[in-house]
C-alpha positions in Angstrom: 108.3 86.1 129.7 108.3 84.3 126.3 106.8 86.1 123.3 103.4 84.8 122.1 103.2 83.7 118.4 100.7 81.9 116.2 101.7 79.5 113.4 99.7 79.1 110.2 100.1 76.0 108.1 98.5 74.0 105.3 100.5 70.9 105.1 102.8 68.6 107.1 103.9 71.0 109.7 107.6 70.5 109.4 108.3 74.2 110.1 106.0 74.1 113.1 107.9 71.1 114.4 111.2 72.9 114.0 109.8 75.9 116.0 108.5 73.6 118.7 111.9 72.0 119.0 113.7 75.4 119.2 111.3 76.7 121.8 111.8 73.5 123.9 115.6 73.9 123.5 115.4 77.4 124.9 116.9 79.0 121.7 113.7 80.7 120.6 112.2 83.0 123.3 108.6 82.4 122.1 105.6 80.4 123.0 103.2 79.1 120.4 99.7 80.2 121.6 97.8 79.1 118.5 98.1 77.0 115.4 95.7 77.6 112.5 95.4 75.2 109.5 93.7 76.0 106.3 93.0 72.2 105.7 91.5 69.7 108.1 93.6 66.9 106.7 96.9 68.7 107.1 99.3 66.5 109.1 100.5 69.7 110.8 97.2 69.6 112.7 98.1 66.2 114.2 101.6 67.5 115.0 100.2 70.5 116.9 97.8 68.3 118.9 100.6 65.9 119.8 102.5 68.9 121.2 99.5 70.0 123.2 99.0 73.2 121.2 95.6 74.8 120.5 94.6 74.2 116.8 91.8 75.7 114.7 91.0 74.7 111.2 89.8 77.6 109.0 89.0 76.5 105.4 89.1 79.2 102.7 86.1 77.7 100.9 83.9 78.3 104.0 84.1 82.0 103.4 82.7 84.1 100.5 85.7 86.4 100.3 89.4 86.5 101.0 88.7 89.4 103.4 86.3 87.4 105.5 88.6 84.4 105.6 91.5 86.6 106.6 89.6 88.4 109.3 88.5 85.1 110.8 92.1 83.9 110.8 93.4 87.1 112.4 90.6 87.1 115.0 91.6 83.6 116.2 95.2 84.7 116.5 94.1 87.9 118.4 92.0 86.0 120.8 94.9 83.7 121.6 97.0 86.8 122.3 99.5 86.3 119.5 101.8 89.3 118.9 103.4 87.8 115.8 102.1 85.4 113.2 104.5 82.9 111.5 103.6 81.2 108.3 104.9 77.7 107.9 103.8 76.3 104.5 100.5 78.3 104.6 99.1 78.3 101.1 96.3 80.8 101.3 96.7 84.5 100.4 95.7 86.8 103.3 94.6 90.3 103.4 96.7 91.6 106.3 94.8 93.2 109.2 96.0 96.7 110.1 97.0 95.6 113.6 99.2 92.8 112.2 101.1 94.8 109.5 104.8 94.0 109.7 103.9 91.3 112.3 103.4 88.4 109.9 106.5 86.5 108.7 106.8 83.9 105.9 109.7 81.7 104.7 109.9 80.9 101.0 112.2 78.0 99.7 114.0 80.2 97.1 115.8 83.5 96.8 113.0 86.0 96.2 112.1 87.7 94.0 113.2 84.7 91.9 110.9 81.6 91.8 108.0 83.2 93.8 104.4 84.1 93.3 101.1 82.2 93.0 101.6 78.5 92.6 105.2 78.6 93.6 105.4 76.5 96.7 107.0 73.3 97.9 108.4 71.0 95.2 107.1 73.3 92.4 109.8 75.8 93.5 112.7 73.3 93.4 111.6 71.8 90.1 111.5 75.3 88.6 115.0 76.1 90.0 116.4 73.0 88.4 114.6 73.4 85.1 115.9 76.9 84.8 119.4 75.9 85.4 120.0 78.2 88.4 123.3 77.6 90.2 122.2 79.0 93.5 118.9 78.7 95.4 118.1 79.1 99.1 115.5 80.5 101.3 114.0 83.9 102.1 112.3 85.2 105.2 110.0 88.2 104.5 107.3 90.2 106.0 103.9 89.3 104.5 101.8 91.8 102.6 98.7 91.3 100.5 100.5 89.7 97.6 102.2 86.3 97.3 105.9 86.3 98.3 106.1 90.1 97.9 106.7 91.8 101.3 109.9 93.3 102.5 112.8 90.8 102.7 114.3 90.3 106.1 117.0 87.8 105.5 118.1 85.2 102.9 120.4 82.2 103.0 122.0 80.8 99.8 122.2 77.1 99.0 124.4 75.7 96.1 122.5 73.9 93.4 124.5 70.8 92.5 124.8 69.1 89.1 123.3 65.9 90.3 120.4 67.5 92.3 116.9 66.3 92.2 114.0 68.3 93.6 114.2 66.1 96.7 117.9 66.6 97.4 117.7 70.3 96.8 114.6 70.6 99.0 116.4 68.8 101.8 119.3 71.2 101.8 117.1 74.3 101.5 114.9 73.1 104.3 118.0 72.6 106.5 118.9 76.2 105.8 115.3 77.2 106.6 115.5 75.4 110.0 118.4 77.7 111.0 117.4 81.0 109.4 113.7 81.2 110.3 114.1 80.8 114.1 117.0 83.3 114.0 114.9 85.9 112.2 111.9 85.4 114.5 114.2 85.8 117.5 115.7 89.0 116.1 112.1 90.4 115.6 111.2 89.5 119.1 114.3 91.1 120.5 113.5 94.4 118.6 116.5 94.2 116.4 114.6 94.5 113.1 113.4 97.8 111.6 111.7 98.5 108.3 111.8 101.5 106.0 109.8 101.0 102.9 111.2 97.8 101.4 114.5 98.0 103.2 114.8 95.9 106.3 117.7 96.5 108.8 118.9 94.0 111.4 121.2 94.8 114.2 123.3 92.0 115.6 123.9 88.6 114.1 121.3 86.4 112.4 
């Protein structure tokens, strides 16, 4: 039986669409049981509805505290039966519930710990990489803790930064790497091939 996951998003839902396609192709042994958006106008909401997935909008400003917002978000995922939560362009900081520790994954469009932290998302990351003059960028899949882009790193994939890159061209190549790496890591977690000891993550078998 396929593994139940929830997807959290704040924007266009391109990561969600990639996961939907991988599930449909049979290469990701999961089923998406819940989508949560932090914004009502996120195009990812429309993408989820077109795919027939249950969607709930939970706005941070509707809650007095991060803890209350987080608990509501996790409660929706619990009620849907999600055993893992996958962030796909989700821009709100969560306080991870005890029952979801090391069960929440995120993908970041750079090689952490470089170019991470509050405000470092989307094109802001790629602009910073180019401004700094970095020769390599890429993407990082990590477990989520209570800080931005901080949890244990599961896997990374490098992408060359070219002399003629713009934020758009670099973003496109990094996203292509994300589309391969993220489903592979999710599959490895589902299959029980990922173990964590402190900040060290060990994977058996290929990614």
